[in-house]
ZADO-1210 file (C-alpha; in nm, 4 decimals, padded with zeros to 6 digits):
<atoms>
<atom x="-05.6049" y="15.1965" z="06.7440" code="UNK" pos="1"/>
<atom x="-05.2541" y="15.1599" z="06.8745" code="UNK" pos="2"/>
<atom x="-04.9805" y="14.9420" z="06.7417" code="UNK" pos="3"/>
<atom x="-05.0115" y="14.7319" z="07.0590" code="UNK" pos="4"/>
<atom x="-05.3812" y="14.6647" z="06.9882" code="UNK" pos="5"/>
<atom x="-05.3006" y="14.5565" z="06.6324" code="UNK" pos="6"/>
<atom x="-05.0306" y="14.3251" z="06.7553" code="UNK" pos="7"/>
<atom x="-05.2564" y="14.1767" z="07.0220" code="UNK" pos="8"/>
<atom x="-05.5296" y="14.1136" z="06.7640" code="UNK" pos="9"/>
<atom x="-05.2747" y="13.9457" z="06.5328" code="UNK" pos="10"/>
<atom x="-05.1629" y="13.7126" z="06.8132" code="UNK" pos="11"/>
<atom x="-05.5237" y="13.6256" z="06.8964" code="UNK" pos="12"/>
<atom x="-05.5972" y="13.5509" z="06.5306" code="UNK" pos="13"/>
<atom x="-05.2892" y="13.3305" z="06.5005" code="UNK" pos="14"/>
<atom x="-05.3801" y="13.1430" z="06.8192" code="UNK" pos="15"/>
<atom x="-05.7330" y="13.0785" z="06.6912" code="UNK" pos="16"/>
<atom x="-05.5970" y="12.9552" z="06.3572" code="UNK" pos="17"/>
<atom x="-05.3455" y="12.7268" z="06.5296" code="UNK" pos="18"/>
<atom x="-05.6151" y="12.5811" z="06.7559" code="UNK" pos="19"/>
<atom x="-05.8433" y="12.5156" z="06.4589" code="UNK" pos="20"/>
<atom x="-05.5612" y="12.3459" z="06.2692" code="UNK" pos="21"/>
<atom x="-05.4796" y="12.1257" z="06.5685" code="UNK" pos="22"/>
<atom x="-05.8467" y="12.0237" z="06.5949" code="UNK" pos="23"/>
<atom x="-05.8549" y="11.9375" z="06.2235" code="UNK" pos="24"/>
<atom x="-05.5305" y="11.7378" z="06.2466" code="UNK" pos="25"/>
<atom x="-05.6638" y="11.5386" z="06.5434" code="UNK" pos="26"/>
<atom x="-05.9968" y="11.4673" z="06.3729" code="UNK" pos="27"/>
<atom x="-05.8204" y="11.3589" z="06.0524" code="UNK" pos="28"/>
<atom x="-05.5775" y="11.1475" z="06.2540" code="UNK" pos="29"/>
<atom x="-05.8629" y="10.9742" z="06.4327" code="UNK" pos="30"/>
<atom x="-06.0350" y="10.8975" z="06.1018" code="UNK" pos="31"/>
<atom x="-05.7090" y="10.7511" z="05.9700" code="UNK" pos="32"/>
<atom x="-05.6715" y="10.5476" z="06.2896" code="UNK" pos="33"/>
<atom x="-06.0240" y="10.4151" z="06.2457" code="UNK" pos="34"/>
<atom x="-05.9445" y="10.3120" z="05.8904" code="UNK" pos="35"/>
<atom x="-05.6214" y="10.1474" z="06.0039" code="UNK" pos="36"/>
<atom x="-05.7967" y="09.9539" z="06.2813" code="UNK" pos="37"/>
<atom x="-06.0810" y="09.8541" z="06.0480" code="UNK" pos="38"/>
<atom x="-05.8238" y="09.7115" z="05.8076" code="UNK" pos="39"/>
<atom x="-05.6725" y="09.5112" z="06.0933" code="UNK" pos="40"/>
<atom x="-06.0219" y="09.3795" z="06.1783" code="UNK" pos="41"/>
<atom x="-06.0940" y="09.3085" z="05.8098" code="UNK" pos="42"/>
<atom x="-06.4128" y="09.5176" z="05.8022" code="UNK" pos="43"/>
<atom x="-06.6051" y="09.5920" z="05.4826" code="UNK" pos="44"/>
<atom x="-06.5909" y="09.9357" z="05.3198" code="UNK" pos="45"/>
<atom x="-06.9222" y="10.0399" z="05.4781" code="UNK" pos="46"/>
<atom x="-06.8174" y="09.9089" z="05.8185" code="UNK" pos="47"/>
<atom x="-06.4821" y="10.0862" z="05.7833" code="UNK" pos="48"/>
<atom x="-06.6492" y="10.4218" z="05.7231" code="UNK" pos="49"/>
<atom x="-06.8822" y="10.3772" z="06.0212" code="UNK" pos="50"/>
<atom x="-06.5976" y="10.2594" z="06.2417" code="UNK" pos="51"/>
<atom x="-06.3728" y="10.5521" z="06.1460" code="UNK" pos="52"/>
<atom x="-06.6540" y="10.7907" z="06.2429" code="UNK" pos="53"/>
<atom x="-06.6941" y="10.6120" z="06.5771" code="UNK" pos="54"/>
<atom x="-06.3230" y="10.6611" z="06.6516" code="UNK" pos="55"/>
<atom x="-06.3563" y="11.0342" z="06.5796" code="UNK" pos="56"/>
<atom x="-06.6565" y="11.0475" z="06.8158" code="UNK" pos="57"/>
<atom x="-06.4705" y="10.8534" z="07.0874" code="UNK" pos="58"/>
<atom x="-06.2173" y="11.1352" z="07.1138" code="UNK" pos="59"/>
<atom x="-06.4850" y="11.3649" z="07.2579" code="UNK" pos="60"/>
<atom x="-06.5254" y="11.1518" z="07.5728" code="UNK" pos="61"/>
<atom x="-06.2303" y="11.3077" z="07.7561" code="UNK" pos="62"/>
<atom x="-05.9313" y="11.5298" z="07.6949" code="UNK" pos="63"/>
<atom x="-05.6237" y="11.3658" z="07.5491" code="UNK" pos="64"/>
<atom x="-05.5800" y="11.0460" z="07.3531" code="UNK" pos="65"/>
<atom x="-05.6524" y="10.7895" z="07.6242" code="UNK" pos="66"/>
<atom x="-06.0179" y="10.7509" z="07.5207" code="UNK" pos="67"/>
<atom x="-05.9163" y="10.6721" z="07.1622" code="UNK" pos="68"/>
<atom x="-05.6436" y="10.4319" z="07.2755" code="UNK" pos="69"/>
<atom x="-05.8879" y="10.2469" z="07.5017" code="UNK" pos="70"/>
<atom x="-06.1422" y="10.2145" z="07.2199" code="UNK" pos="71"/>
<atom x="-05.8891" y="10.0905" z="06.9648" code="UNK" pos="72"/>
<atom x="-05.7235" y="09.8381" z="07.1970" code="UNK" pos="73"/>
<atom x="-06.0618" y="09.7124" z="07.3174" code="UNK" pos="74"/>
<atom x="-06.2138" y="09.6811" z="06.9698" code="UNK" pos="75"/>
<atom x="-05.9054" y="09.5226" z="06.8149" code="UNK" pos="76"/>
<atom x="-05.8735" y="09.2746" z="07.1011" code="UNK" pos="77"/>
<atom x="-06.2452" y="09.1875" z="07.0761" code="UNK" pos="78"/>
<atom x="-06.1918" y="09.1182" z="06.7031" code="UNK" pos="79"/>
<atom x="-05.9096" y="08.8732" z="06.7918" code="UNK" pos="80"/>
<atom x="-05.6369" y="09.1031" z="06.6581" code="UNK" pos="81"/>
<atom x="-05.3205" y="09.0676" z="06.8622" code="UNK" pos="82"/>
<atom x="-05.2292" y="09.4247" z="06.9519" code="UNK" pos="83"/>
<atom x="-05.0976" y="09.6106" z="07.2506" code="UNK" pos="84"/>
<atom x="-05.1175" y="09.9688" z="07.3661" code="UNK" pos="85"/>
<atom x="-04.7655" y="10.0400" z="07.2404" code="UNK" pos="86"/>
<atom x="-04.8607" y="09.9457" z="06.8841" code="UNK" pos="87"/>
<atom x="-05.1661" y="10.1716" z="06.9032" code="UNK" pos="88"/>
<atom x="-04.9563" y="10.4609" z="07.0339" code="UNK" pos="89"/>
<atom x="-04.7113" y="10.4087" z="06.7469" code="UNK" pos="90"/>
<atom x="-05.0028" y="10.4146" z="06.5010" code="UNK" pos="91"/>
<atom x="-05.1238" y="10.7396" z="06.6607" code="UNK" pos="92"/>
<atom x="-04.7832" y="10.8989" z="06.6033" code="UNK" pos="93"/>
<atom x="-04.7696" y="10.7793" z="06.2432" code="UNK" pos="94"/>
<atom x="-05.1260" y="10.8865" z="06.1637" code="UNK" pos="95"/>
<atom x="-05.0680" y="11.2287" z="06.3217" code="UNK" pos="96"/>
<atom x="-04.7821" y="11.2918" z="06.0806" code="UNK" pos="97"/>
<atom x="-04.9914" y="11.1652" z="05.7891" code="UNK" pos="98"/>
<atom x="-05.2925" y="11.3786" z="05.8888" code="UNK" pos="99"/>
<atom x="-05.0800" y="11.6933" z="05.9170" code="UNK" pos="100"/>
<atom x="-04.9220" y="11.6231" z="05.5772" code="UNK" pos="101"/>
<atom x="-05.2627" y="11.5693" z="05.4159" code="UNK" pos="102"/>
<atom x="-05.4030" y="11.8916" z="05.5588" code="UNK" pos="103"/>
<atom x="-05.0974" y="12.0939" z="05.4572" code="UNK" pos="104"/>
<atom x="-05.1277" y="11.9641" z="05.1004" code="UNK" pos="105"/>
<atom x="-05.4975" y="12.0478" z="05.0809" code="UNK" pos="106"/>
<atom x="-05.4454" y="12.4120" z="05.1799" code="UNK" pos="107"/>
</atoms>
């Protein structure tokens, strides 16, 4: 085993860890977004939990955040909550920071 092989393996391990952390941050963020939107729609605790899970699932439709944004704007508008895409994007930014902070504290 050469020093180069060890270094390559270390980079691969770090990349895998970083990718896993990013996945966990995004999933946590989406759950927090679902809870935020449910609060805006005045859902019950049971409905909030189910809705948060549906937001996490919505993120698997396509790459990026557009699928989540579409779902949130559509659902909030259907519930007569006055919201625009800009407000949802701001919530995404805020919840991303919160999700990362929560995960860093739990490790």
